[in-house]
C-alpha positions as CSV (number, residue, x, y, z in Angstrom):
1,X,36.6,-4.4,33.6
2,X,35.8,-1.6,31.1
3,X,34.3,-3.8,28.4
4,X,30.8,-4.0,27.0
5,X,30.4,-7.8,27.5
6,X,27.4,-8.5,29.6
7,X,27.6,-12.3,29.3
8,X,30.9,-13.8,30.2
9,X,31.2,-17.6,29.8
10,X,34.1,-19.5,31.3
11,X,34.7,-22.8,29.6
12,X,37.2,-25.0,31.3
13,X,38.3,-27.2,28.4
14,X,39.8,-30.5,29.6
15,X,43.1,-31.3,28.0
16,X,41.8,-34.8,27.5
17,X,39.5,-33.4,24.8
18,X,42.3,-31.7,22.9
19,X,45.0,-34.4,23.4
20,X,43.1,-37.6,24.2
21,X,46.0,-40.1,23.8
22,X,49.1,-38.3,22.8
23,X,47.8,-37.1,19.4
24,X,45.9,-33.8,18.9
25,X,42.2,-34.2,18.2
26,X,41.7,-31.7,15.4
27,X,38.2,-32.9,14.9
28,X,37.3,-31.7,18.4
29,X,39.2,-28.4,17.9
30,X,37.3,-27.8,14.6
31,X,34.0,-28.3,16.4
32,X,35.0,-26.0,19.2
33,X,36.1,-23.3,16.8
34,X,32.7,-23.5,14.9
35,X,30.7,-23.6,18.1
36,X,32.3,-20.6,19.7
37,X,32.1,-18.5,16.5
38,X,28.5,-19.4,16.0
39,X,27.7,-18.4,19.6
40,X,29.4,-15.1,19.2
41,X,27.5,-14.4,15.9
42,X,24.2,-15.0,17.8
43,X,25.2,-13.2,20.9
44,X,27.4,-10.1,20.3
45,X,27.4,-9.4,24.1
46,X,29.0,-12.7,24.9
47,X,32.6,-13.2,25.8
48,X,34.3,-16.6,26.1
49,X,37.1,-17.4,28.4
50,X,38.6,-20.7,27.4
51,X,40.8,-22.3,30.1
52,X,42.8,-25.1,28.6
53,X,44.1,-28.1,30.4
54,X,47.2,-30.3,29.8
55,X,45.5,-33.6,29.1
56,X,47.5,-36.7,28.1
57,X,50.4,-34.5,27.1
58,X,50.8,-33.7,30.8
59,X,50.5,-37.3,31.9
60,X,52.9,-38.5,29.3
61,X,55.6,-36.1,30.5
62,X,54.9,-36.9,34.1
63,X,55.1,-40.6,33.4
64,X,58.3,-40.1,31.4
65,X,60.0,-38.2,34.3
66,X,58.9,-40.9,36.8
67,X,60.1,-43.7,34.5
68,X,63.6,-42.3,34.2
69,X,64.3,-41.3,37.8
70,X,61.8,-43.4,39.7
71,X,59.6,-41.6,42.2
72,X,62.2,-39.1,43.3
73,X,60.6,-36.2,41.3
74,X,58.9,-33.6,43.5
75,X,55.3,-32.8,43.1
76,X,56.4,-29.3,42.1
77,X,58.5,-30.7,39.2
78,X,55.6,-32.9,38.1
79,X,53.2,-30.0,38.3
80,X,55.4,-27.8,36.1
81,X,55.4,-30.5,33.4
82,X,51.5,-30.3,33.5
83,X,51.6,-26.5,33.5
84,X,53.8,-26.3,30.4
85,X,51.5,-28.9,28.7
86,X,48.5,-26.7,29.4
87,X,50.3,-23.7,28.1
88,X,51.3,-25.5,24.9
89,X,47.6,-26.6,24.4
90,X,46.5,-23.0,25.1
91,X,48.8,-21.6,22.5
92,X,47.3,-24.0,19.9
93,X,43.8,-22.8,20.9
94,X,44.7,-19.1,20.8
95,X,46.2,-19.7,17.3
96,X,42.9,-21.1,16.2
97,X,41.1,-18.0,17.4
98,X,43.8,-15.5,16.7
99,X,41.7,-13.1,14.7
100,X,39.2,-12.6,17.6
101,X,41.3,-13.6,20.7
102,X,43.1,-11.5,23.2
103,X,46.8,-11.5,22.1
104,X,48.2,-12.8,25.4
105,X,47.3,-16.1,27.1
106,X,46.3,-15.5,30.7
107,X,48.8,-17.5,32.8
108,X,49.6,-15.1,35.7
109,X,46.5,-14.7,37.8
110,X,47.8,-12.0,40.2
111,X,47.5,-9.6,37.2
112,X,44.0,-8.7,36.1
113,X,44.1,-7.9,32.4
114,X,41.7,-5.6,30.7
115,X,40.4,-7.9,28.0
116,X,38.3,-6.4,25.2
117,X,38.3,-9.2,22.7
118,X,35.4,-11.8,22.5
119,X,37.7,-14.7,23.1
120,X,40.3,-14.9,25.9
121,X,42.5,-18.0,26.3
122,X,43.9,-19.0,29.7
123,X,46.4,-21.7,30.8
124,X,47.8,-23.1,34.0
125,X,49.6,-20.8,36.5
126,X,51.7,-22.5,39.1
127,X,52.0,-25.7,41.1
128,X,49.5,-26.9,43.6
129,X,46.3,-27.2,41.5
130,X,44.9,-27.8,38.1
131,X,43.4,-25.4,35.5
132,X,40.0,-25.9,37.2
133,X,41.3,-23.7,40.0
134,X,42.5,-21.1,37.5
135,X,39.0,-21.1,36.0
136,X,37.5,-20.3,39.4
137,X,40.1,-17.5,39.8
138,X,38.8,-16.0,36.6
139,X,35.3,-16.0,38.1
140,X,36.7,-14.0,41.0
141,X,38.6,-11.6,38.8
142,X,36.0,-11.0,36.1
143,X,32.8,-11.3,38.2
144,X,31.5,-14.5,36.7
145,X,29.2,-16.9,38.7
146,X,29.6,-20.2,36.8
147,X,32.2,-22.4,35.2
148,X,31.2,-24.8,32.4
149,X,33.6,-27.7,32.9
150,X,34.1,-29.6,29.6
151,X,35.7,-33.1,30.0
152,X,35.4,-36.6,28.5
153,X,32.6,-37.6,30.9
154,X,28.9,-37.0,30.6
155,X,28.2,-36.4,34.3
156,X,29.8,-36.8,37.7
157,X,29.1,-40.3,39.1
158,X,28.7,-41.5,42.7
159,X,31.8,-43.6,42.2
160,X,34.3,-44.3,39.4
161,X,32.3,-45.8,36.5
162,X,35.5,-47.3,35.0
163,X,35.8,-49.5,38.1
164,X,32.2,-49.9,39.2
165,X,29.6,-50.9,36.6
166,X,26.8,-49.9,39.0
167,X,28.0,-46.3,39.3
168,X,25.1,-43.9,39.1
169,X,25.2,-40.5,37.3
170,X,24.3,-37.5,39.4
171,X,22.3,-34.5,38.1
172,X,22.9,-32.2,41.0
173,X,25.4,-32.1,43.9
174,X,26.2,-29.7,46.7
175,X,29.8,-28.6,47.1
176,X,29.9,-30.4,50.4
177,X,28.8,-33.7,48.8
178,X,31.2,-33.2,45.9
179,X,34.2,-32.4,48.2
180,X,33.5,-35.5,50.3
181,X,33.9,-37.5,47.0
182,X,37.2,-36.0,45.8
183,X,38.9,-35.2,49.1
184,X,41.0,-32.1,49.8
185,X,44.3,-32.9,48.2
186,X,45.7,-32.2,44.8
187,X,48.0,-34.8,43.2
188,X,49.8,-33.8,40.0
189,X,48.0,-35.4,36.9
190,X,45.0,-36.5,39.0
191,X,41.8,-37.2,37.1
192,X,38.9,-35.8,39.2
193,X,35.8,-34.3,37.6
194,X,36.9,-31.0,39.3
195,X,40.1,-30.5,41.2
196,X,39.8,-30.5,45.1
197,X,41.5,-27.1,45.5
198,X,39.2,-25.6,42.9
199,X,36.2,-27.1,44.5
200,X,37.0,-25.4,47.9
201,X,37.6,-22.1,46.1
202,X,34.3,-22.4,44.2
203,X,32.4,-23.2,47.3
204,X,33.9,-20.2,49.1
205,X,33.0,-17.9,46.2
206,X,29.5,-19.3,45.6
207,X,30.5,-20.3,42.0
208,X,28.3,-22.9,40.3
209,X,30.1,-25.5,38.1
210,X,28.4,-27.5,35.4
211,X,30.2,-30.7,34.4
212,X,29.4,-32.0,30.9
213,X,30.9,-33.9,28.0
214,X,32.9,-31.4,25.9
215,X,32.5,-33.3,22.7
216,X,28.7,-33.1,22.6
217,X,28.2,-29.6,21.3
218,X,24.4,-30.1,20.7
219,X,24.1,-30.8,24.5
220,X,26.2,-27.7,25.2
221,X,24.0,-25.6,22.9
222,X,20.9,-27.0,24.7
223,X,22.4,-25.8,28.0
224,X,23.0,-22.2,26.6
225,X,19.4,-22.1,25.2
226,X,17.9,-23.2,28.6
227,X,16.8,-26.5,27.2
228,X,17.2,-29.9,28.9
229,X,20.8,-31.1,29.0
230,X,22.9,-33.9,30.3
231,X,25.4,-32.9,32.9
232,X,26.0,-32.4,36.6
233,X,25.4,-29.1,38.4
234,X,27.5,-28.5,41.5
235,X,26.6,-25.5,43.7
């Protein structure tokens, strides 16, 4: 793409980390800001793509729409509420990194921008999938082989740990195994570790995804330094 960055990192930042319950978690954003800047200071060849999700903002808007008109809202309408929530969160993140970030948020993925700044912020594009899929599209556009998926879970489990106390964490999964768990259908506002449409695209491209807790920056640092880390690798 005409830049000198040899190490492109795509972080899919779950909206649940930025807006966990309707309020913005400035503590998390402060830690993210410090972490990315420290990584760039140590690795001048590194470039971060931060793909920002909608989180509870999206779910609150989706629920509000449903509460007022019942279930007559189309999936497309619900998805657009999620998309705009993602874009609002992304604008906040770009504002935090404004001195080192690309001036425009990536939100139209049929255009491949020449990005020369160390931080690039991306948001949701159009209905039919989550920002996980957009993160995989960036892999295709900028020739990146992995996505680090930061969410509010430590690992992928064999079943929902909120419902099943005996759920077991998984260190490694094939795409085939993961896709059997999450199915093939995207539902607006769904809360899968990685969206089913994104999973299919990642499998097709041979992209590796590492799912880990986004609020454990020591663990994330361990991963970057090749040390032992807690997470799930899907490939």
